[in-house]
C-alpha positions as CSV (number, residue, x, y, z in Angstrom):
1,M,-11.7,-215.9,20.0
2,T,-10.2,-212.6,18.9
3,D,-6.9,-211.3,20.4
4,S,-9.1,-209.2,22.7
5,G,-10.5,-212.4,24.2
6,I,-14.1,-211.7,23.0
7,E,-15.8,-214.6,21.2
8,I,-17.5,-213.3,18.0
9,T,-20.8,-215.2,17.6
10,A,-24.0,-214.7,15.6
11,A,-25.7,-213.6,18.8
12,L,-23.1,-210.9,19.3
13,V,-23.4,-209.7,15.7
14,H,-27.2,-209.6,16.0
15,A,-27.0,-207.7,19.2
16,L,-24.7,-205.1,17.7
17,L,-27.0,-204.7,14.7
18,Q,-30.0,-204.2,17.0
19,E,-28.0,-201.6,19.0
20,Q,-26.5,-199.6,16.1
21,H,-28.3,-200.5,12.9
22,P,-31.7,-201.8,13.9
23,D,-33.1,-201.5,10.3
24,L,-30.7,-204.4,9.3
25,A,-31.2,-206.5,12.4
26,G,-34.0,-208.6,10.9
27,L,-31.8,-210.0,8.1
28,V,-30.5,-213.5,8.3
29,I,-27.0,-213.9,9.7
30,R,-24.7,-216.7,8.4
31,E,-21.0,-217.2,9.3
32,V,-18.6,-217.2,6.4
33,A,-15.6,-219.6,6.6
34,G,-12.1,-218.1,6.3
35,G,-10.7,-214.7,7.1
36,W,-7.4,-213.7,8.7
37,D,-7.7,-210.3,10.3
38,N,-11.5,-210.3,10.3
39,R,-14.3,-212.8,10.8
40,Q,-17.1,-212.3,8.3
41,W,-20.9,-212.9,8.6
42,R,-23.2,-212.9,5.6
43,L,-26.1,-210.4,6.3
44,G,-29.1,-211.2,4.1
45,D,-28.2,-211.7,0.4
46,E,-26.4,-208.5,-0.3
47,L,-24.4,-207.5,2.7
48,A,-21.6,-208.8,5.0
49,V,-20.6,-207.8,8.5
50,R,-16.8,-207.8,9.0
51,M,-15.7,-208.2,12.6
52,P,-12.0,-207.5,13.5
53,R,-10.2,-210.3,15.2
54,T,-6.7,-208.9,15.3
55,E,-5.1,-205.7,16.7
56,R,-4.5,-204.3,13.2
57,A,-7.9,-205.1,11.7
58,P,-9.8,-201.9,12.6
59,E,-7.2,-199.8,10.9
60,L,-7.4,-202.0,7.8
61,Q,-11.1,-201.6,7.8
62,R,-10.8,-197.8,8.1
63,K,-8.5,-197.8,5.1
64,E,-11.0,-199.7,3.1
65,C,-13.8,-197.4,4.1
66,R,-11.7,-194.4,3.1
67,W,-10.5,-195.6,-0.3
68,L,-12.8,-198.3,-1.7
69,P,-15.5,-195.7,-2.6
70,V,-12.8,-193.9,-4.5
71,L,-11.5,-196.9,-6.4
72,A,-14.6,-199.1,-6.9
73,P,-16.3,-197.0,-9.6
74,R,-13.5,-197.5,-12.0
75,L,-12.9,-201.2,-11.4
76,P,-14.4,-203.7,-13.9
77,L,-14.9,-206.5,-11.3
78,P,-17.1,-206.3,-8.2
79,V,-15.4,-205.4,-5.0
80,P,-16.7,-204.8,-1.4
81,N,-18.0,-201.3,-0.7
82,P,-18.7,-200.0,2.8
83,V,-22.3,-199.4,3.7
84,R,-22.3,-198.8,7.4
85,I,-19.8,-198.3,10.2
86,G,-20.1,-200.0,13.6
87,E,-18.7,-198.1,16.5
88,P,-16.9,-199.5,19.5
89,S,-19.3,-200.1,22.4
90,A,-19.6,-202.0,25.7
91,R,-20.5,-205.1,23.8
92,F,-17.5,-205.0,21.4
93,P,-14.5,-202.6,21.9
94,R,-13.5,-202.1,18.3
95,S,-15.0,-200.5,15.2
96,W,-16.5,-202.9,12.6
97,T,-18.1,-202.5,9.2
98,I,-21.0,-203.6,7.0
99,M,-19.9,-204.1,3.4
100,T,-21.6,-205.1,0.2
101,W,-21.3,-208.9,-0.5
102,V,-19.3,-210.0,-3.5
103,P,-21.0,-213.2,-4.9
104,G,-18.9,-216.1,-5.9
105,E,-16.7,-218.9,-4.3
106,P,-13.2,-218.1,-3.0
107,L,-10.6,-219.6,-5.3
108,D,-9.0,-221.6,-2.5
109,R,-12.2,-223.6,-2.4
110,T,-12.8,-224.0,-6.2
111,S,-11.0,-223.7,-9.5
112,I,-10.9,-221.6,-12.6
113,S,-11.9,-223.6,-15.8
114,R,-12.0,-220.6,-18.2
115,G,-8.3,-219.6,-18.0
116,D,-8.2,-217.2,-21.0
117,H,-11.3,-215.4,-19.8
118,A,-9.9,-215.2,-16.2
119,A,-6.5,-213.9,-17.5
120,A,-8.2,-211.1,-19.5
121,A,-10.5,-210.3,-16.5
122,L,-7.6,-210.0,-14.1
123,A,-5.5,-207.9,-16.6
124,D,-8.5,-205.5,-17.1
125,F,-8.9,-205.2,-13.4
126,L,-5.3,-204.6,-12.6
127,R,-4.8,-202.2,-15.5
128,A,-7.7,-200.2,-14.1
129,L,-6.4,-200.3,-10.5
130,H,-2.8,-199.6,-11.3
131,V,-3.0,-195.9,-11.8
132,E,-0.9,-193.3,-10.1
133,A,-1.9,-193.0,-6.5
134,P,-2.4,-189.6,-4.7
135,G,0.1,-188.4,-2.3
136,E,-2.1,-189.2,0.7
137,A,-2.6,-192.8,-0.4
138,P,-1.5,-195.4,2.2
139,T,1.9,-197.0,2.2
140,S,2.8,-200.4,3.6
141,S,5.3,-201.3,6.3
142,D,5.3,-205.1,5.6
143,R,4.9,-205.4,1.8
144,G,5.5,-203.4,-1.3
145,A,9.3,-203.4,-1.1
146,H,11.7,-204.7,-3.7
147,P,12.2,-208.5,-3.3
148,K,15.8,-207.9,-2.2
149,K,14.4,-206.4,1.0
150,C,12.2,-209.5,1.7
151,T,15.0,-212.1,1.8
152,D,14.5,-213.0,5.5
153,G,10.9,-213.8,4.9
154,F,11.7,-215.8,1.8
155,D,14.4,-217.8,3.5
156,H,12.1,-218.6,6.4
157,F,9.4,-219.9,4.1
158,F,12.0,-221.7,1.9
159,R,13.4,-223.6,4.8
160,A,10.0,-224.6,6.1
161,V,8.3,-226.0,3.0
162,V,10.4,-226.3,-0.1
163,P,11.2,-230.0,-1.1
164,D,14.8,-230.7,-1.8
165,G,14.1,-231.8,-5.3
166,I,13.0,-228.3,-6.5
167,A,15.0,-226.2,-4.0
168,D,17.6,-225.0,-6.6
169,E,14.9,-224.0,-9.1
170,V,12.9,-222.1,-6.5
171,R,16.1,-220.3,-5.3
172,A,17.0,-219.4,-8.9
173,V,13.6,-217.7,-9.4
174,W,14.1,-215.7,-6.2
175,D,17.6,-214.7,-7.0
176,D,16.6,-213.5,-10.4
177,A,13.9,-211.3,-8.8
178,V,16.4,-209.9,-6.2
179,A,18.7,-209.0,-9.1
180,A,16.0,-207.2,-11.1
181,P,16.0,-203.4,-11.3
182,D,13.8,-201.4,-8.9
183,W,10.4,-200.0,-9.9
184,E,11.1,-196.5,-11.2
185,G,7.6,-195.4,-12.0
186,A,5.3,-193.3,-9.8
187,P,3.7,-195.3,-7.0
188,V,0.4,-196.8,-8.2
189,W,-2.6,-198.3,-6.4
190,V,-1.8,-201.9,-5.4
191,H,-4.3,-204.4,-3.9
192,G,-1.3,-205.9,-2.1
193,D,-2.8,-209.3,-1.1
194,L,-4.0,-211.1,-4.2
195,H,-4.1,-214.8,-3.5
196,P,-6.7,-217.5,-3.9
197,A,-8.7,-216.7,-0.8
198,N,-9.0,-213.0,-1.9
199,V,-10.6,-213.6,-5.3
200,V,-13.9,-215.1,-6.0
201,V,-15.0,-217.3,-8.9
202,S,-18.3,-217.8,-10.7
203,D,-19.0,-219.8,-13.9
204,G,-15.4,-220.9,-14.0
205,T,-13.8,-217.5,-14.1
206,L,-12.9,-214.5,-11.9
207,S,-16.0,-212.7,-10.7
208,G,-14.7,-210.4,-7.9
209,V,-11.9,-209.3,-5.7
210,I,-12.2,-208.9,-2.0
211,D,-10.2,-207.9,1.1
212,F,-8.5,-204.6,0.3
213,G,-7.2,-204.0,3.8
214,D,-3.5,-204.2,2.7
215,M,-3.9,-201.9,-0.3
216,F,-1.1,-199.4,-0.7
217,A,0.7,-197.1,-3.2
218,G,3.8,-198.7,-4.7
219,D,5.3,-201.3,-7.1
220,P,2.6,-203.1,-9.2
221,A,4.8,-206.3,-9.2
222,W,3.1,-207.2,-5.9
223,D,-0.2,-207.6,-7.7
224,L,1.2,-208.9,-11.0
225,A,2.4,-212.0,-9.0
226,A,-1.2,-213.1,-9.3
227,A,-0.5,-214.2,-12.9
228,W,1.0,-217.3,-11.3
229,V,-0.6,-217.3,-7.8
230,V,-4.2,-216.9,-9.0
231,L,-4.5,-217.9,-12.7
232,P,-4.4,-221.5,-13.9
233,A,-1.4,-223.1,-15.7
234,G,-0.7,-221.6,-19.1
235,A,-2.6,-218.3,-18.4
236,A,0.3,-216.1,-17.3
237,S,1.4,-215.2,-20.9
238,R,-2.1,-214.4,-21.9
239,F,-2.4,-212.2,-18.8
240,F,0.8,-210.2,-19.4
241,D,-0.2,-209.7,-23.1
242,A,-3.5,-208.3,-22.0
243,Y,-2.1,-206.2,-19.2
244,A,0.5,-204.8,-21.7
245,H,2.2,-202.4,-19.2
246,A,4.8,-204.7,-17.5
247,D,8.5,-204.4,-18.5
248,K,10.9,-207.3,-18.1
249,A,12.2,-206.1,-14.8
250,T,8.7,-205.9,-13.3
251,I,7.9,-209.4,-14.6
252,R,11.0,-210.7,-13.0
253,R,10.1,-209.1,-9.6
254,A,6.6,-210.3,-10.0
255,R,7.6,-213.9,-10.6
256,G,9.9,-213.9,-7.5
257,L,7.1,-212.4,-5.4
258,A,4.8,-215.2,-6.8
259,A,7.3,-217.7,-5.4
260,L,7.3,-215.9,-2.1
261,K,3.5,-215.9,-1.9
262,S,3.3,-219.5,-3.0
263,L,5.6,-220.6,-0.1
264,F,3.6,-218.6,2.4
265,L,0.4,-220.3,1.2
266,M,2.1,-223.7,1.5
267,L,3.3,-222.8,5.1
268,M,-0.2,-221.7,6.1
269,G,-1.6,-224.9,4.6
270,Q,1.0,-226.9,6.6
271,N,0.0,-225.1,9.8
272,G,-3.6,-225.8,9.0
273,D,-3.0,-229.5,8.5
274,R,-1.2,-229.6,11.9
275,G,-4.0,-227.7,13.6
276,L,-1.9,-224.7,14.5
277,P,-3.4,-221.3,15.1
278,G,-3.9,-219.3,11.9
279,G,-3.4,-222.3,9.7
280,K,-5.5,-222.6,6.5
281,P,-5.8,-226.2,5.2
282,T,-7.2,-225.1,1.9
283,W,-4.2,-222.8,1.2
284,G,-1.6,-225.6,1.0
285,P,-2.8,-227.2,-2.3
286,A,-3.3,-223.7,-3.8
287,G,0.3,-222.8,-2.8
288,R,1.8,-226.0,-4.2
289,A,-0.1,-225.5,-7.5
290,A,1.0,-221.9,-7.7
291,L,4.7,-222.8,-7.1
292,D,4.5,-225.4,-9.9
293,R,3.2,-222.7,-12.2
294,V,6.0,-220.3,-11.2
295,L,8.6,-222.9,-12.0
296,R,7.1,-224.0,-15.3
297,D,6.1,-220.6,-16.8
298,S,8.8,-217.9,-16.9
299,V,6.7,-215.8,-19.4
300,M,9.9,-214.1,-20.6
């Protein structure tokens, strides 16, 4: 059920396609596991229908439809691109989208075996993405700030999931990020939500990046945290060498944000194991592995 109380089923998706995009209604519809703000249905082999399930989801979809066609042509990895817009109707009260399908398996359900290749691919992708954003680019109200403004969230996650045996180490990483200088460059395009469920893997390496609903203009450290959250052990140094544009302060902020993201993944995994709403069982192991990498590899 969505927060509007409407159950999103294959029958509903098919009916909406028949009503608004009948030329696509004959394609096979298959539900895709996962999703936070949206439920996703594979449409044929090359498309996906994204159905909003939260109050904020339609606005996130509109952001993607506005900016992904601008960003996608210069990005070296496949990303979703909007193909059609679904309008609110009597059947479903919110707008929805049809996007291109990005082939591959989400990283929270598989692993990267070609770490050096993945590090270079992610560095190339973020170097291409992290260019100065235009004045009308979106900003973020819940992410993008300096770590020192995120201490409440960190403390909540810390208390919920950090084992006593590593608590001091985790706190030290966070405190170092809080003490790091602010980002002083122009705001750049930031994906904003790079974690294992939002990247896809093929042949043991990164093959695409999905879910740009949280993209914003701001501090690239929020994406550079992926050096620990996404890449396998030992790949962070290779990533930063290839990215080549991160100063020490940015790396310090990124490592702290990687700790924050790792704890969030662990909490969502814990909630999933307990059967709580919004829980993601596959995120727990991914978060624990990411936190281990944060603690073992300082890069500096």
